[in-house]
MDAnalysis code that builds the backbone (N, CA, C; Angstrom):
import MDAnalysis as mda
import numpy as np

u = mda.Universe.empty(717, n_residues=239, atom_resindex=np.repeat(np.arange(239), 3), trajectory=True)
u.add_TopologyAttr("name", ["N", "CA", "C"] * 239)
u.add_TopologyAttr("resid", np.arange(1, 240))
u.add_TopologyAttr("resname", ["MET", "SER", "ARG", "SER", "LEU", "ALA", "THR", "ALA", "THR", "TRP", "THR", "GLU", "VAL", "GLU", "ARG", "GLU", "MET", "GLY", "GLY", "ARG", "LEU", "LEU", "ALA", "VAL", "PRO", "VAL", "GLY", "SER", "THR", "GLU", "GLN", "HIS", "GLY", "PRO", "HIS", "LEU", "PRO", "LEU", "SER", "THR", "ASP", "THR", "ASP", "ILE", "ALA", "VAL", "ALA", "LEU", "ALA", "GLU", "ARG", "LEU", "ALA", "ALA", "ALA", "VAL", "ASP", "GLY", "VAL", "VAL", "VAL", "GLY", "PRO", "ALA", "VAL", "SER", "TYR", "GLY", "ALA", "SER", "GLY", "GLU", "HIS", "GLU", "ASP", "PHE", "ALA", "GLY", "THR", "LEU", "SER", "ILE", "GLY", "CYS", "ASP", "ALA", "VAL", "GLU", "LEU", "VAL", "LEU", "VAL", "GLU", "LEU", "CYS", "ARG", "SER", "ALA", "SER", "ALA", "THR", "PHE", "ALA", "GLY", "THR", "VAL", "LEU", "VAL", "SER", "ALA", "HIS", "GLY", "GLY", "ASN", "ALA", "GLU", "PRO", "VAL", "GLU", "GLY", "ALA", "VAL", "ARG", "LEU", "LEU", "THR", "GLY", "GLU", "ASP", "ARG", "ALA", "VAL", "LEU", "ALA", "TRP", "SER", "PRO", "SER", "TRP", "SER", "GLY", "ASP", "ALA", "HIS", "ALA", "GLY", "ARG", "THR", "GLU", "THR", "SER", "VAL", "MET", "LEU", "ALA", "LEU", "ALA", "PRO", "GLU", "ALA", "VAL", "ARG", "SER", "ALA", "ALA", "ALA", "THR", "ALA", "GLY", "ASN", "ASP", "ALA", "PRO", "ILE", "SER", "GLU", "LEU", "TRP", "SER", "THR", "LEU", "ARG", "SER", "ALA", "GLY", "VAL", "ARG", "SER", "VAL", "SER", "ALA", "ASN", "GLY", "VAL", "LEU", "GLY", "ASP", "PRO", "ALA", "GLY", "ALA", "SER", "ALA", "ASP", "GLU", "GLY", "ARG", "ALA", "LEU", "LEU", "ALA", "ALA", "ALA", "ALA", "GLU", "GLU", "LEU", "ALA", "SER", "ALA", "VAL", "ARG", "ARG", "TRP", "ARG", "SER", "ALA", "GLU", "ALA", "VAL", "ARG", "ARG", "TRP", "ARG", "ARG", "GLY", "PRO", "ALA", "LEU"])
u.atoms.positions = np.array([
    [0.828, -1.197, 0.000],
    [0.000, 0.000, 0.000],
    [0.864, 1.249, 0.000],
    [0.501, 2.228, -0.826],
    [1.228, 3.484, -0.849],
    [1.050, 4.204, 0.482],
    [2.095, 4.912, 0.909],
    [1.996, 5.708, 2.129],
    [1.748, 7.177, 1.809],
    [1.562, 7.523, 0.544],
    [1.399, 8.914, 0.127],
    [-0.036, 9.190, -0.307],
    [-0.684, 10.113, 0.368],
    [-2.044, 10.480, -0.011],
    [-2.057, 11.193, -1.362],
    [-1.089, 12.062, -1.604],
    [-1.102, 12.895, -2.805],
    [-1.016, 12.081, -4.086],
    [-0.364, 10.936, -4.035],
    [-0.190, 10.151, -5.259],
    [-1.263, 9.091, -5.439],
    [-2.184, 8.987, -4.488],
    [-3.249, 7.988, -4.559],
    [-4.469, 8.553, -5.278],
    [-5.307, 7.672, -5.812],
    [-6.612, 8.070, -6.335],
    [-7.647, 7.932, -5.226],
    [-8.821, 8.508, -5.440],
    [-9.822, 8.423, -4.384],
    [-10.281, 6.996, -4.157],
    [-10.295, 6.195, -5.237],
    [-10.714, 4.806, -5.066],
    [-9.679, 4.013, -4.275],
    [-8.420, 4.326, -4.490],
    [-7.364, 3.677, -3.707],
    [-7.449, 4.085, -2.247],
    [-7.734, 5.353, -2.017],
    [-7.884, 5.820, -0.634],
    [-9.042, 5.095, 0.036],
    [-10.166, 5.021, -0.663],
    [-11.342, 4.360, -0.094],
    [-11.081, 2.895, 0.188],
    [-10.355, 2.242, -0.712],
    [-10.120, 0.812, -0.589],
    [-9.006, 0.475, 0.400],
    [-7.972, 1.334, 0.457],
    [-6.758, 0.951, 1.181],
    [-6.403, 1.835, 2.372],
    [-6.888, 3.070, 2.404],
    [-6.405, 4.020, 3.410],
    [-7.442, 4.431, 4.435],
    [-8.697, 4.147, 4.181],
    [-9.739, 4.562, 5.106],
    [-9.510, 3.996, 6.497],
    [-9.717, 4.822, 7.511],
    [-9.556, 4.386, 8.884],
    [-8.131, 4.390, 9.382],
    [-7.194, 4.858, 8.566],
    [-5.803, 4.936, 8.998],
    [-5.521, 6.315, 9.603],
    [-4.289, 6.537, 10.020],
    [-3.883, 7.840, 10.526],
    [-3.294, 8.667, 9.393],
    [-3.617, 9.945, 9.368],
    [-3.050, 10.866, 8.396],
    [-1.987, 11.715, 9.079],
    [-0.761, 11.642, 8.588],
    [0.320, 12.491, 9.099],
    [0.473, 13.687, 8.172],
    [0.340, 14.880, 8.725],
    [0.431, 16.106, 7.938],
    [1.692, 16.870, 8.328],
    [2.661, 16.988, 7.409],
    [3.836, 17.812, 7.696],
    [3.431, 19.287, 7.722],
    [3.849, 19.992, 8.756],
    [3.535, 21.418, 8.898],
    [4.853, 22.182, 8.971],
    [5.109, 23.007, 7.982],
    [6.385, 23.712, 7.916],
    [6.223, 25.198, 7.742],
    [7.072, 25.771, 6.909],
    [7.031, 27.208, 6.658],
    [7.786, 27.492, 5.369],
    [7.643, 28.716, 4.899],
    [8.464, 29.224, 3.803],
    [9.118, 30.493, 4.343],
    [10.343, 30.336, 4.838],
    [10.989, 31.449, 5.521],
    [12.502, 31.346, 5.404],
    [13.151, 32.469, 5.598],
    [14.609, 32.513, 5.504],
    [15.267, 31.599, 6.519],
    [16.332, 30.964, 6.078],
    [17.173, 30.160, 6.963],
    [18.631, 30.506, 6.698],
    [18.927, 31.795, 6.826],
    [20.286, 32.247, 6.599],
    [20.631, 32.246, 5.119],
    [21.857, 32.605, 4.777],
    [22.268, 32.670, 3.375],
    [22.616, 31.311, 2.783],
    [22.518, 30.242, 3.573],
    [22.997, 28.938, 3.100],
    [21.946, 27.840, 3.052],
    [20.782, 28.032, 3.673],
    [19.744, 27.009, 3.664],
    [18.515, 27.509, 2.912],
    [17.785, 26.609, 2.255],
    [16.624, 27.029, 1.456],
    [15.443, 27.464, 2.318],
    [14.567, 28.233, 1.708],
    [13.355, 28.694, 2.385],
    [12.450, 27.524, 2.790],
    [12.625, 26.402, 2.142],
    [11.785, 25.233, 2.412],
    [12.285, 24.379, 3.564],
    [13.311, 24.814, 4.279],
    [13.958, 23.964, 5.281],
    [12.983, 23.337, 6.272],
    [12.145, 24.142, 6.906],
    [11.218, 23.594, 7.901],
    [10.255, 22.587, 7.277],
    [9.777, 22.891, 6.081],
    [8.860, 21.979, 5.401],
    [9.565, 20.689, 5.014],
    [10.788, 20.801, 4.505],
    [11.551, 19.608, 4.134],
    [11.743, 18.684, 5.330],
    [12.055, 19.269, 6.472],
    [12.277, 18.467, 7.674],
    [10.975, 17.821, 8.141],
    [9.886, 18.574, 8.117],
    [8.592, 18.018, 8.529],
    [8.185, 16.855, 7.628],
    [8.394, 17.001, 6.329],
    [8.065, 15.924, 5.387],
    [8.910, 14.683, 5.674],
    [10.196, 14.892, 5.880],
    [11.090, 13.758, 6.145],
    [10.677, 13.002, 7.401],
    [10.303, 13.724, 8.436],
    [9.896, 13.067, 9.680],
    [8.560, 12.344, 9.518],
    [7.632, 12.943, 8.783],
    [6.347, 12.276, 8.544],
    [6.547, 11.003, 7.735],
    [7.430, 11.042, 6.754],
    [7.698, 9.843, 5.948],
    [8.346, 8.753, 6.787],
    [9.237, 9.136, 7.689],
    [9.853, 8.158, 8.569],
    [8.826, 7.568, 9.527],
    [7.875, 8.370, 9.954],
    [6.798, 7.862, 10.798],
    [5.996, 6.795, 10.060],
    [5.639, 7.079, 8.813],
    [4.848, 6.130, 8.038],
    [5.607, 4.835, 7.793],
    [6.927, 4.924, 7.678],
    [7.738, 3.727, 7.472],
    [7.860, 2.897, 8.750],
    [7.761, 3.560, 9.903],
    [7.987, 2.880, 11.180],
    [6.716, 2.362, 11.835],
    [5.595, 3.028, 11.560],
    [4.338, 2.694, 12.240],
    [3.300, 2.277, 11.207],
    [2.743, 1.101, 11.369],
    [1.727, 0.619, 10.437],
    [0.498, 1.525, 10.462],
    [-0.121, 1.664, 9.304],
    [-1.385, 2.379, 9.236],
    [-1.275, 3.881, 9.225],
    [-0.137, 4.415, 8.781],
    [0.042, 5.870, 8.691],
    [0.192, 6.275, 7.231],
    [-0.567, 7.267, 6.828],
    [-0.520, 7.823, 5.481],
    [-0.004, 9.250, 5.578],
    [0.891, 9.646, 4.669],
    [1.457, 10.990, 4.694],
    [0.690, 11.893, 3.732],
    [0.148, 12.978, 4.260],
    [-0.572, 13.930, 3.428],
    [0.357, 15.003, 2.872],
    [-0.127, 15.798, 1.934],
    [0.659, 16.921, 1.425],
    [1.007, 17.890, 2.549],
    [2.155, 18.528, 2.434],
    [2.620, 19.429, 3.490],
    [1.863, 20.754, 3.476],
    [1.712, 21.310, 4.669],
    [1.284, 22.704, 4.822],
    [2.575, 23.518, 4.862],
    [2.877, 24.209, 3.774],
    [4.208, 24.800, 3.627],
    [4.261, 26.300, 3.916],
    [3.161, 26.867, 4.373],
    [3.162, 28.264, 4.822],
    [2.818, 28.286, 6.292],
    [3.560, 29.086, 7.057],
    [3.346, 29.112, 8.492],
    [3.282, 30.518, 9.043],
    [3.397, 30.602, 10.359],
    [3.434, 31.889, 11.058],
    [4.899, 32.283, 11.196],
    [5.364, 33.115, 10.293],
    [6.790, 33.451, 10.204],
    [7.024, 34.954, 10.209],
    [6.151, 35.682, 10.870],
    [6.263, 37.137, 10.860],
    [7.575, 37.669, 11.375],
    [8.235, 36.913, 12.276],
    [9.510, 37.372, 12.826],
    [10.627, 37.355, 11.778],
    [10.367, 36.717, 10.639],
    [11.364, 36.641, 9.568],
    [11.010, 37.528, 8.375],
    [9.980, 38.352, 8.490],
    [9.458, 39.058, 7.330],
    [10.413, 40.099, 6.757],
    [11.439, 40.497, 7.487],
    [12.404, 41.456, 6.961],
    [13.414, 40.826, 6.010],
    [13.327, 39.508, 5.818],
    [14.225, 38.816, 4.902],
    [13.458, 38.438, 3.639],
    [14.045, 38.711, 2.502],
    [13.388, 38.480, 1.211],
    [12.974, 37.021, 1.050],
    [11.788, 36.835, 0.508],
    [11.294, 35.495, 0.201],
    [10.438, 34.866, 1.269],
    [10.524, 35.341, 2.493],
    [9.698, 34.784, 3.561],
    [8.227, 35.046, 3.256],
    [7.423, 34.014, 3.358],
    [5.976, 34.126, 3.139],
    [5.269, 33.640, 4.399],
    [4.615, 34.552, 5.090],
    [3.947, 34.225, 6.345],
    [2.451, 34.471, 6.217],
    [1.649, 33.543, 6.748],
    [0.202, 33.749, 6.735],
    [-0.334, 34.055, 8.136],
    [0.519, 34.067, 9.147],
    [0.119, 34.483, 10.480],
    [-0.525, 33.383, 11.300],
    [-0.571, 33.609, 12.596],
    [-1.064, 32.598, 13.533],
    [-2.529, 32.248, 13.316],
    [-3.374, 33.258, 13.120],
    [-4.801, 32.983, 12.978],
    [-5.078, 32.125, 11.754],
    [-4.409, 32.447, 10.649],
    [-4.626, 31.681, 9.426],
    [-4.108, 30.258, 9.553],
    [-2.942, 30.092, 10.167],
    [-2.408, 28.740, 10.356],
    [-3.371, 27.905, 11.197],
    [-3.853, 28.482, 12.285],
    [-4.782, 27.736, 13.148],
    [-6.039, 27.351, 12.380],
    [-6.603, 28.297, 11.614],
    [-7.821, 28.011, 10.860],
    [-7.586, 26.928, 9.815],
    [-6.469, 27.016, 9.096],
    [-6.150, 26.004, 8.085],
    [-6.068, 24.619, 8.725],
    [-5.382, 24.510, 9.855],
    [-5.218, 23.212, 10.491],
    [-6.532, 22.674, 11.047],
    [-7.337, 23.552, 11.592],
    [-8.647, 23.121, 12.107],
    [-9.503, 22.570, 10.973],
    [-9.615, 23.330, 9.887],
    [-10.465, 22.884, 8.781],
    [-9.891, 21.647, 8.098],
    [-8.569, 21.572, 8.005],
    [-7.935, 20.403, 7.406],
    [-8.239, 19.148, 8.222],
    [-8.084, 19.230, 9.535],
    [-8.327, 18.063, 10.384],
    [-9.800, 17.692, 10.416],
    [-10.669, 18.681, 10.372],
    [-12.102, 18.375, 10.291],
    [-12.405, 17.596, 9.016],
    [-11.838, 18.049, 7.909],
    [-12.053, 17.363, 6.641],
    [-11.450, 15.963, 6.666],
    [-10.242, 15.835, 7.224],
    [-9.572, 14.539, 7.259],
    [-10.361, 13.511, 8.051],
    [-11.135, 13.967, 9.036],
    [-11.856, 13.019, 9.890],
    [-12.945, 12.266, 9.140],
    [-13.311, 12.732, 7.933],
    [-14.295, 12.005, 7.139],
    [-13.721, 10.712, 6.573],
    [-12.400, 10.655, 6.440],
    [-11.742, 9.479, 5.856],
    [-10.847, 8.760, 6.851],
    [-10.140, 9.528, 7.673],
    [-9.090, 8.952, 8.510],
    [-9.521, 8.887, 9.969],
    [-8.908, 7.951, 10.683],
    [-9.247, 7.753, 12.092],
    [-8.639, 8.814, 12.991],
    [-7.637, 9.503, 12.516],
    [-6.994, 10.546, 13.302],
    [-5.953, 11.255, 12.472],
    [-5.504, 12.402, 12.966],
    [-4.517, 13.210, 12.261],
    [-3.348, 13.506, 13.175],
    [-2.140, 13.348, 12.659],
    [-0.922, 13.695, 13.377],
    [-0.296, 14.892, 12.668],
    [-0.188, 16.006, 13.375],
    [0.431, 17.214, 12.828],
    [1.909, 17.196, 13.200],
    [2.767, 17.047, 12.204],
    [4.216, 16.993, 12.430],
    [4.774, 18.362, 12.070],
    [4.969, 19.205, 13.078],
    [5.366, 20.592, 12.844],
    [6.854, 20.788, 13.107],
    [7.550, 21.341, 12.119],
    [8.996, 21.551, 12.250],
    [9.369, 23.027, 12.288],
    [8.396, 23.890, 12.516],
    [8.669, 25.336, 12.628],
    [8.203, 25.835, 13.985],
    [9.136, 26.338, 14.781],
    [8.803, 26.782, 16.127],
    [7.758, 27.871, 16.169],
    [7.726, 28.730, 15.152],
    [6.747, 29.810, 15.117],
    [5.315, 29.330, 14.965],
    [5.141, 28.062, 14.599],
    [3.792, 27.507, 14.472],
    [3.261, 26.936, 15.785],
    [4.053, 26.977, 16.831],
    [3.661, 26.304, 18.079],
    [2.323, 26.817, 18.607],
    [2.160, 28.124, 18.646],
    [0.921, 28.685, 19.207],
    [-0.306, 28.310, 18.383],
    [-0.319, 28.509, 17.059],
    [-1.511, 28.122, 16.297],
    [-1.753, 26.620, 16.273],
    [-0.700, 25.819, 16.270],
    [-0.884, 24.368, 16.318],
    [-1.549, 23.974, 17.633],
    [-1.070, 24.543, 18.726],
    [-1.669, 24.250, 20.032],
    [-3.132, 24.669, 20.066],
    [-3.430, 25.841, 19.495],
    [-4.812, 26.310, 19.461],
    [-5.709, 25.396, 18.642],
    [-5.202, 24.935, 17.507],
    [-5.978, 24.039, 16.656],
    [-6.267, 22.726, 17.369],
    [-5.258, 22.164, 18.013],
    [-5.447, 20.895, 18.717],
    [-6.451, 21.059, 19.854],
    [-6.352, 22.165, 20.569],
    [-7.280, 22.399, 21.673],
    [-8.724, 22.451, 21.169],
    [-8.962, 23.147, 20.073],
    [-10.311, 23.250, 19.530],
    [-10.794, 21.896, 19.004],
    [-9.935, 21.205, 18.288],
    [-10.323, 19.936, 17.679],
    [-10.592, 18.853, 18.717],
    [-9.772, 18.794, 19.746],
    [-10.024, 17.799, 20.790],
    [-11.302, 18.137, 21.548],
    [-11.616, 19.430, 21.631],
    [-12.882, 19.826, 22.226],
    [-14.077, 19.361, 21.411],
    [-13.856, 19.146, 20.121],
    [-14.891, 18.593, 19.238],
    [-14.854, 17.067, 19.199],
    [-14.021, 16.488, 20.043],
    [-13.859, 15.034, 20.141],
    [-13.276, 14.434, 18.872],
    [-12.361, 15.170, 18.243],
    [-11.647, 14.640, 17.083],
    [-10.278, 14.140, 17.542],
    [-9.811, 13.105, 16.876],
    [-8.525, 12.501, 17.237],
    [-7.405, 13.242, 16.524],
    [-6.645, 14.026, 17.253],
    [-5.548, 14.787, 16.657],
    [-4.390, 14.873, 17.646],
    [-3.192, 14.686, 17.117],
    [-1.972, 14.785, 17.903],
    [-1.034, 15.752, 17.199],
    [-0.406, 16.646, 17.967],
    [0.627, 17.524, 17.423],
    [1.967, 17.137, 18.024],
    [2.974, 17.122, 17.176],
    [4.322, 16.757, 17.636],
    [5.338, 17.616, 16.906],
    [6.381, 18.039, 17.629],
    [7.477, 18.812, 17.043],
    [8.797, 18.261, 17.549],
    [9.838, 18.278, 16.726],
    [11.150, 17.822, 17.198],
    [11.719, 18.788, 18.222],
    [12.362, 18.254, 19.225],
    [13.002, 19.097, 20.248],
    [14.504, 19.019, 20.049],
    [14.978, 19.691, 18.996],
    [16.404, 19.661, 18.705],
    [17.183, 20.329, 19.837],
    [18.318, 19.781, 20.166],
    [19.236, 20.486, 21.050],
    [20.146, 21.339, 20.177],
    [20.825, 22.292, 20.765],
    [21.739, 23.113, 19.973],
    [21.144, 24.458, 19.621],
    [21.671, 25.072, 18.581],
    [21.277, 26.450, 18.258],
    [19.868, 26.518, 17.676],
    [19.346, 27.745, 17.645],
    [17.919, 27.922, 17.431],
    [17.476, 27.941, 15.980],
    [18.263, 28.517, 15.078],
    [17.743, 28.728, 13.723],
    [18.884, 28.807, 12.715],
    [18.896, 27.841, 11.785],
    [19.843, 27.835, 10.672],
    [21.290, 27.691, 11.117],
    [21.485, 27.156, 12.319],
    [22.829, 26.914, 12.815],
    [23.275, 25.490, 12.529],
    [24.082, 24.958, 13.399],
    [24.654, 23.631, 13.168],
    [23.588, 22.545, 13.083],
    [22.566, 22.635, 13.929],
    [21.558, 21.582, 13.968],
    [20.807, 21.482, 12.647],
    [20.151, 22.569, 12.228],
    [19.369, 22.513, 10.999],
    [20.258, 22.313, 9.773],
    [21.458, 22.860, 9.797],
    [22.365, 22.658, 8.670],
    [22.754, 21.192, 8.553],
    [23.031, 20.539, 9.669],
    [23.346, 19.116, 9.644],
    [22.176, 18.301, 9.106],
    [20.976, 18.617, 9.568],
    [19.799, 17.874, 9.105],
    [19.616, 18.048, 7.601],
    [19.788, 19.257, 7.105],
    [19.631, 19.477, 5.669],
    [20.762, 18.847, 4.866],
    [21.950, 18.761, 5.426],
    [23.036, 18.058, 4.742],
    [22.707, 16.574, 4.609],
    [21.966, 16.040, 5.566],
    [21.537, 14.641, 5.488],
    [20.397, 14.457, 4.499],
    [19.488, 15.426, 4.449],
    [18.299, 15.291, 3.604],
    [18.529, 15.720, 2.160],
    [19.169, 16.853, 1.974],
    [19.302, 17.442, 0.637],
    [20.599, 18.223, 0.539],
    [21.730, 17.540, 0.504],
    [23.019, 18.242, 0.492],
    [23.175, 19.207, -0.665],
    [22.517, 18.896, -1.781],
    [22.619, 19.778, -2.940],
    [21.935, 21.127, -2.711],
    [21.071, 21.212, -1.697],
    [20.350, 22.451, -1.408],
    [21.093, 23.340, -0.421],
    [22.166, 22.840, 0.171],
    [22.918, 23.600, 1.175],
    [24.059, 24.347, 0.490],
    [24.078, 25.668, 0.641],
    [25.148, 26.497, 0.074],
    [26.250, 26.624, 1.122],
    [27.049, 25.596, 1.236],
    [28.024, 25.528, 2.321],
    [29.002, 26.696, 2.304],
    [29.361, 27.167, 1.129],
    [30.317, 28.274, 1.030],
    [29.754, 29.567, 1.611],
    [28.435, 29.664, 1.691],
    [27.796, 30.877, 2.209],
    [27.445, 30.762, 3.687],
    [27.735, 29.625, 4.293],
    [27.360, 29.406, 5.692],
    [28.254, 30.221, 6.618],
    [27.652, 31.117, 7.363],
    [28.388, 31.943, 8.313],
    [27.609, 32.019, 9.619],
    [28.332, 32.277, 10.695],
    [27.695, 32.385, 12.000],
    [26.815, 33.626, 12.071],
    [25.781, 33.527, 12.877],
    [24.938, 34.674, 13.155],
    [25.080, 35.063, 14.611],
    [23.986, 35.376, 15.245],
    [23.998, 35.693, 16.667],
    [23.907, 34.384, 17.438],
    [24.955, 34.042, 18.175],
    [24.954, 32.767, 18.886],
    [24.665, 32.914, 20.378],
    [24.084, 34.050, 20.769],
    [23.672, 34.221, 22.160],
    [22.515, 33.262, 22.461],
    [22.351, 32.847, 23.703],
    [21.224, 31.972, 24.055],
    [19.895, 32.599, 23.652],
    [18.996, 31.774, 23.127],
    [17.717, 32.288, 22.640],
    [16.935, 32.996, 23.750],
    [17.147, 32.584, 24.987],
    [16.449, 33.226, 26.102],
    [16.824, 34.699, 26.228],
    [18.057, 35.028, 25.849],
    [18.494, 36.424, 25.914],
    [17.957, 37.250, 24.751],
    [17.612, 36.597, 23.665],
    [17.179, 37.287, 22.453],
    [15.670, 37.330, 22.297],
    [14.982, 36.508, 23.047],
    [13.580, 36.242, 22.772],
    [12.720, 37.500, 22.768],
    [12.862, 38.346, 23.765],
    [12.006, 39.532, 23.864],
    [12.184, 40.455, 22.655],
    [13.437, 40.732, 22.300],
    [13.701, 41.599, 21.153],
    [13.280, 40.934, 19.856],
    [13.563, 39.659, 19.734],
    [13.201, 38.917, 18.525],
    [11.695, 38.961, 18.291],
    [10.919, 38.762, 19.350],
    [9.464, 38.753, 19.209],
    [8.911, 40.128, 18.880],
    [9.512, 41.167, 19.418],
    [8.971, 42.516, 19.207],
    [9.492, 43.178, 17.935],
    [10.737, 42.875, 17.556],
    [11.335, 43.581, 16.422],
    [11.799, 42.668, 15.297],
    [11.665, 41.351, 15.457],
    [12.008, 40.422, 14.403],
    [13.440, 39.920, 14.473],
    [13.695, 38.869, 13.709],
    [15.000, 38.228, 13.730],
    [16.092, 39.163, 13.233],
    [15.781, 39.989, 12.254],
    [16.823, 40.836, 11.677],
    [17.366, 41.834, 12.699],
    [16.574, 42.138, 13.703],
    [17.031, 43.076, 14.729],
    [18.133, 42.484, 15.601],
    [18.254, 41.159, 15.586],
    [19.279, 40.515, 16.402],
    [20.301, 39.741, 15.569],
    [20.021, 39.554, 14.272],
    [20.942, 38.812, 13.411],
    [20.834, 39.313, 11.981],
    [21.888, 39.949, 11.495],
    [21.859, 40.539, 10.153],
    [21.716, 39.491, 9.058],
    [22.244, 38.292, 9.274],
    [22.160, 37.267, 8.227],
    [21.047, 36.244, 8.467],
    [20.283, 36.433, 9.538],
    [19.151, 35.560, 9.811],
    [19.478, 34.291, 10.561],
    [20.748, 34.084, 10.900],
    [21.159, 32.865, 11.603],
    [21.189, 33.118, 13.100],
    [20.610, 32.206, 13.840],
    [20.693, 32.244, 15.299],
    [21.498, 31.020, 15.716],
    [22.809, 31.194, 15.771],
    [23.711, 30.085, 16.033],
    [24.875, 30.125, 15.060],
    [25.500, 28.984, 14.876],
    [26.686, 28.899, 14.020],
    [26.672, 27.560, 13.298],
    [26.607, 27.562, 11.964],
    [26.578, 26.297, 11.222],
    [27.917, 25.579, 11.153],
    [28.969, 26.169, 11.679],
    [30.285, 25.526, 11.630],
    [30.246, 24.147, 12.284],
    [30.870, 23.187, 11.638],
    [30.914, 21.837, 12.173],
    [29.750, 20.957, 11.779],
    [28.778, 21.503, 11.055],
    [27.630, 20.703, 10.631],
    [28.083, 19.580, 9.708],
    [27.405, 18.441, 9.796],
    [27.755, 17.309, 8.943],
    [26.526, 16.466, 8.662],
    [26.585, 15.749, 7.540],
    [25.488, 14.857, 7.195],
    [25.349, 13.731, 8.217],
    [26.454, 13.242, 8.733],
    [26.386, 12.177, 9.738],
    [25.635, 12.642, 10.980],
    [25.942, 13.864, 11.420],
    [25.228, 14.404, 12.577],
    [23.754, 14.577, 12.252],
    [23.461, 15.032, 11.048],
    [22.073, 15.201, 10.636],
    [21.307, 13.897, 10.618],
    [21.935, 12.835, 10.121],
    [21.265, 11.527, 10.105],
    [20.976, 11.040, 11.521],
    [21.911, 11.275, 12.423],
    [21.691, 10.871, 13.815],
    [20.545, 11.668, 14.436],
    [20.499, 12.964, 14.159],
    [19.411, 13.799, 14.675],
    [18.066, 13.350, 14.131],
    [18.005, 13.065, 12.839],
    [16.763, 12.615, 12.224],
    [16.314, 11.275, 12.795],
    [17.253, 10.364, 12.970],
    [16.904, 9.045, 13.493],
    [16.336, 9.144, 14.906],
    [16.961, 9.965, 15.735],
    [16.479, 10.122, 17.109],
    [15.102, 10.769, 17.134],
    [14.915, 11.814, 16.312],
    [13.614, 12.492, 16.275],
    [12.532, 11.571, 15.740],
    [12.847, 10.802, 14.702],
    [11.864, 9.893, 14.130],
    [11.450, 8.823, 15.135],
    [12.391, 8.352, 15.914],
    [12.068, 7.359, 16.950],
    [11.159, 7.958, 18.017],
    [11.456, 9.198, 18.421],
    [10.601, 9.869, 19.404],
    [9.188, 10.066, 18.850],
    [9.099, 10.457, 17.582],
    [7.792, 10.665, 16.961],
    [7.010, 9.360, 16.895],
    [7.645, 8.293, 16.454],
    [6.959, 7.008, 16.357],
    [6.466, 6.545, 17.731],
    [7.283, 6.723, 18.746],
    [6.881, 6.327, 20.098],
    [5.693, 7.150, 20.583],
    [5.729, 8.454, 20.291],
    [4.625, 9.328, 20.700],
    [3.327, 8.920, 20.022],
    [3.400, 8.574, 18.752],
    [2.197, 8.179, 18.016],
    [1.666, 6.850, 18.519],
    [2.538, 5.911, 18.784],
    [2.079, 4.614, 19.321],
    [1.368, 4.790, 20.659],
    [1.958, 5.610, 21.536],
    [1.326, 5.850, 22.846],
    [-0.025, 6.524, 22.679],
    [-0.075, 7.523, 21.809],
    [-1.326, 8.261, 21.599],
    [-2.388, 7.367, 20.986],
    [-1.999, 6.556, 20.010],
    [-2.969, 5.674, 19.354],
    [-3.540, 4.680, 20.354],
    [-2.701, 4.159, 21.221],
    [-3.193, 3.228, 22.239],
    [-4.166, 3.908, 23.190],
    [-3.820, 5.138, 23.591],
    [-4.695, 5.874, 24.493],
    [-6.026, 6.197, 23.821],
    [-5.975, 6.576, 22.550],
    [-7.204, 6.871, 21.813],
    [-8.064, 5.621, 21.665],
    [-7.427, 4.484, 21.416],
    [-8.180, 3.250, 21.262],
    [-8.932, 2.904, 22.540],
    [-8.263, 3.077, 23.675],
    [-8.911, 2.800, 24.960],
    [-10.073, 3.760, 25.188],
    [-9.842, 5.032, 24.854],
    [-10.876, 6.052, 25.094],
    [-12.097, 5.874, 24.201],
    [-11.902, 5.361, 23.004],
    [-12.983, 5.317, 22.020],
    [-13.562, 3.921, 21.787],
    [-13.106, 2.932, 22.484],
    [-13.485, 1.565, 22.122],
    [-14.984, 1.316, 22.200],
    [-15.681, 2.042, 23.049],
    [-17.133, 1.856, 23.181],
    [-17.896, 2.439, 22.009],
    [-17.232, 3.353, 21.259],
    [-17.996, 4.094, 20.236],
    [-17.613, 3.750, 18.807],
    [-16.687, 2.831, 18.616],
    [-16.350, 2.467, 17.257],
    [-15.028, 1.734, 17.207],
    [-14.560, 1.406, 15.996],
    [-13.302, 0.663, 15.867],
    [-12.128, 1.460, 16.363],
    [-11.125, 0.761, 16.870],
    [-9.908, 1.414, 17.354],
    [-9.128, 1.994, 16.203],
    [-8.245, 2.944, 16.545],
    [-7.393, 3.547, 15.516],
    [-6.445, 2.494, 14.948],
])
C-alpha cells in the first residue's frame, strides 16, 4: 500500500487508506540564513512524517502545509507568512475534513513559530472530540539555521545547502534574544538571519538527529494511538 495520499486516487484511498492515521507535515516558507533554502522547515517536517509512516503501520502521509506563522522573519526576502490565525484556521479545517476518511490526524510541525496556532488548533479539535496529535522535534543546539538545521539538511538534501555561504549569526542563548526577537524580528538581532553557528555541521550528525527524532515521533504516536483506542473503544473501531 502506498503511504502517500497525494499520489493515490480516491478509489485507492477508499479501498486501502480509510480508517488509517493521516500524518500532515507542517512547515514554513521562511529565511534560513544565506545557506539554507526557504523550504527547510517543510523539508524536515516531510522527512519526519515519511519516517513515521515507514515505522508505524497504518500511517498515510498527506501533502505538506508549507506556509506558516513566520512574521519574525518578514524582513528577509522570500519569507511568506500567513500568520497565527490563518495557520490555526487552516489546520482546524484540514483536520475536520480529514476526519471524514481517517481515524486521526498527526500534525508533524517543524517550525517553532507555528507552536501557538498548532496548540490552538489541537485544543479546539479535541474539544470537538476529534482525534488529533501535534508533535514537534526538540532539537538540542542552536535555534535557527545553525549547526543543527544545517546538519539535518546536509543529510536530507546536500545539494540544497550552500556551504560556502554558511556563516555564523547571533549565537547568544535564545532566552536572551527572545524579547527583542518577538517585538522587532529576527533581523534586529541577526543581520544574516542565523541564530547560532553552522560551523561543524555534517550529514552524519544530521542523520543521527533525524533518526532520534523519528524514533521519538513514532513512540509518541504509538502511545497516543493506544490511548485513543482505549478512550474510544465503546464508540467504534480502534485507531
